[in-house]
C-alpha positions in Angstrom: 0.0 0.0 0.0 1.3 3.4 -0.9 2.3 5.9 1.7 0.6 9.3 1.8 2.8 10.7 4.6 6.0 9.4 6.1 7.4 11.0 9.2 10.9 9.9 10.3 12.6 10.9 13.5 11.0 14.3 13.7 11.8 16.8 16.4 10.1 20.2 16.8 10.3 23.0 19.3 9.2 26.5 20.0 12.1 28.8 21.1 14.3 25.9 21.9 11.6 24.2 23.9 11.0 20.8 22.3 7.3 19.8 22.1 7.9 16.7 19.8 10.7 14.3 20.1 11.7 11.5 17.7 8.2 11.2 16.1 7.7 8.4 13.6 4.4 8.0 11.7 3.3 6.4 8.4 -0.1 7.2 6.9 -1.2 5.0 4.0 -3.7 5.5 1.2 -7.2 4.7 2.5 -6.3 5.3 6.2 -8.8 6.9 8.6 -6.4 8.0 11.3 -7.6 9.7 14.5 -5.1 11.8 16.4 -5.9 12.2 20.1 -4.1 13.5 23.2 -4.3 15.9 26.1 -4.4 19.7 25.6 -0.8 20.9 24.9 0.3 17.5 23.4 1.2 19.3 20.1 -1.5 17.6 18.0 -2.1 20.7 15.9 1.7 21.3 15.7 2.0 17.8 14.1 -0.7 18.6 11.6 1.0 21.9 10.6 4.3 20.0 10.1 2.5 17.6 7.7 1.1 20.6 5.9 4.5 22.3 5.7 3.2 25.3 7.7 5.9 24.5 10.2 9.4 23.1 9.6 10.8 20.3 11.7 13.9 21.1 13.9 15.2 17.7 12.9 14.1 14.7 10.9 12.3 14.2 7.6 8.8 14.3 6.3 7.7 12.9 2.9 4.4 13.5 1.1 3.5 10.9 -1.5 7.0 9.7 -1.5 8.6 13.2 -2.0 10.5 15.4 0.4 7.9 17.9 1.8 10.2 20.8 0.9 10.1 19.8 -2.8 6.5 18.7 -2.9 4.3 20.8 -5.2 1.2 18.7 -5.5 -0.8 20.5 -2.8 -4.0 20.1 -4.8 -4.0 16.5 -3.6 -4.2 17.8 0.0 -7.4 19.1 1.6 -7.4 20.9 5.0 -10.3 21.8 7.3 -9.4 23.9 10.3 -11.4 24.3 13.5 -14.7 26.0 12.5 -14.2 28.9 14.8 -10.8 29.8 13.2 -11.4 28.7 9.6 -13.5 31.5 8.2 -15.0 34.9 9.0 -18.6 33.9 8.8 -19.7 37.5 8.9 -18.1 38.1 5.6 -20.9 38.4 3.0 -19.9 35.4 0.9 -22.3 32.7 -0.5 -21.7 29.0 0.0 -20.9 28.8 -3.7 -18.2 31.5 -3.3 -16.7 30.0 -0.2 -16.3 26.6 -1.9 -15.1 28.2 -5.2 -12.4 30.2 -3.5 -10.4 26.9 -3.3 -10.2 26.8 -7.1 -8.4 30.1 -7.6 -5.0 28.5 -7.4 -6.0 26.5 -10.5 -7.9 29.1 -12.5 -6.0 32.2 -11.4 -7.0 34.9 -9.0 -8.3 37.4 -11.6 -9.9 35.0 -14.1 -13.6 34.2 -14.0 -15.0 30.8 -13.3 -16.4 28.9 -16.2 -19.1 26.3 -16.4 -16.8 23.4 -15.6 -15.6 25.2 -12.4 -19.2 25.7 -11.3 -20.0 22.1 -12.0 -17.1 21.1 -9.7 -18.4 23.4 -7.0 -21.9 21.9 -7.2 -20.6 18.4 -7.3 -18.6 19.0 -4.1 -21.7 20.5 -2.4 -23.8 17.6 -3.6 -21.4 15.1 -2.0 -21.9 16.8 1.4 -25.7 17.4 0.9 -25.4 21.2 0.7 -26.1 21.9 -3.0 -29.5 23.4 -2.3 -27.8 26.0 -0.1 -25.3 27.3 -2.8 -26.8 30.8 -2.9 -27.1 31.2 0.9 -24.8 33.4 2.8 -22.3 31.3 4.8 -23.0 33.3 8.0 -26.7 32.4 7.9 -26.0 28.6 8.2 -25.8 26.5 11.3 -22.5 25.4 12.7 -23.0 21.9 11.3 -24.0 23.2 7.9 -21.0 25.5 7.8 -18.6 22.6 8.5 -20.1 20.6 5.7 -19.4 23.6 3.4 -15.8 23.6 4.6 -15.6 19.9 3.7 -16.9 20.7 0.2 -14.3 23.5 0.0 -11.6 20.9 0.7 -13.3 18.4 -1.7 -13.6 20.7 -4.7 -10.0 20.3 -5.8 -10.4 16.5 -5.7 -7.9 15.7 -2.9 -6.4 12.3 -2.1 -6.2 13.1 1.6 -8.0 15.5 4.0 -6.5 16.8 7.2 -9.0 18.0 9.9 -8.2 19.9 13.1 -10.9 19.3 15.7 -13.7 19.9 13.1 -16.6 19.2 15.5 -15.8 21.9 18.0 -18.8 24.2 18.5 -21.4 22.1 16.6 -24.3 20.3 18.1 -24.5 16.5 18.7 -26.9 15.8 15.8 -24.6 17.7 13.4 -21.6 15.9 14.8 -23.2 12.5 14.1 -24.0 13.6 10.5 -20.4 14.9 10.2 -18.8 11.6 11.2 -21.1 9.7 8.8 -20.0 12.0 6.0 -16.3 11.4 6.8 -16.9 7.7 6.9 -18.5 7.8 3.5 -15.7 9.9 2.0 -13.2 7.4 3.3 -15.0 4.1 2.4 -16.9 5.1 -0.7 -14.5 7.6 -2.3 -11.2 6.2 -1.0 -10.1 9.6 0.5 -7.5 9.3 3.3 -8.7 11.0 6.4 -6.4 12.4 9.2 -8.3 14.0 12.0 -7.5 15.5 15.3 -10.3 15.2 17.8 -11.0 15.9 21.5 -13.9 13.4 21.3 -11.9 10.3 22.2 -14.9 8.0 22.6 -16.4 8.8 19.2 -13.2 8.9 17.3 -11.9 5.6 18.6 -15.2 4.1 17.5 -15.0 5.5 13.9 -11.4 5.5 12.8 -9.3 2.5 11.6 -6.1 3.7 13.4 -5.5 5.9 16.4 -2.4 8.0 17.1 -2.1 8.8 20.8 0.1 11.9 21.6 1.5 13.0 24.9 4.8 13.7 26.7 6.3 14.7 23.3 5.7 11.2 22.0 3.3 9.5 19.6 2.1 5.9 19.6 -0.2 4.4 16.9 -2.6 1.5 17.2 -4.9 -0.3 14.9 -8.4 0.3 16.2 -9.9 -3.1 16.9 -11.5 -4.9 19.8 -8.2 -6.7 20.7 -6.3 -3.5 21.4 -6.5 -2.4 25.1 -6.8 1.2 24.0 -7.9 2.4 27.4 -4.6 1.3 28.9 -2.7 3.2 26.2 -4.8 6.3 26.8 -4.1 6.2 30.5 -0.4 6.5 29.7 -1.0 9.8 28.1 -4.0 11.2 30.1 -3.3 9.8 33.5 -5.0 7.3 35.8 -8.2 9.4 36.1 -9.0 9.1 32.4 -12.0 7.0 31.4 -12.7 6.1 27.8 -16.4 6.9 27.2 -17.9 5.7 23.9 -21.2 7.4 23.1 -23.5 7.0 20.1 -25.1 9.8 18.1 -28.7 9.0 17.4 -30.6 10.3 14.4 
């Protein structure tokens, strides 16, 4: 199976203060990887390293078999930030315009969209069930609807992998359930590799195929199956008081 991301012996620190030490991680095509860990365990830092927003102090990162510094195929990569930080929802932009903004790197900033571009936008919105809202202002949608639009924004460039940074923060339980169902469909039916940071340990460990546990500057990965004593691993990172609570979202 081909590797999407390969992280080898990576160290990273802020102002000489190391937050990641000797991190090794392989992400394969078709993976659904959940990244969990206590606050301050550098989960978002790791994601930014994989997106080349931050540079490792030491070690190597490859994307699709190529050194990240030389990688130019960023159209293969989708990214969904935390909803609260990802977009100024008071900006008077329609859903169609928000999704279409991710195409300007392909069509040029000052060129107008053609019919094919609009079809791409509507196809992405259709995948997430938001095509009927294309003319609505983004700020007039619910939190769950906005997050679906941001998924469509990532999808419009036909990515091979989507990175998500705590995407369910600030949205209600019903919308969270729909959101996880959407991610599962993107992964299983469309073959998109999903890498997601989440604070919802119970839900993410139920949904993903692999779990990366972060804490104390370390990272440990486990295949997510009934034979893995995941609660014991979590206790190493969260402490003895941690309890793994799995809850189900009902329709």
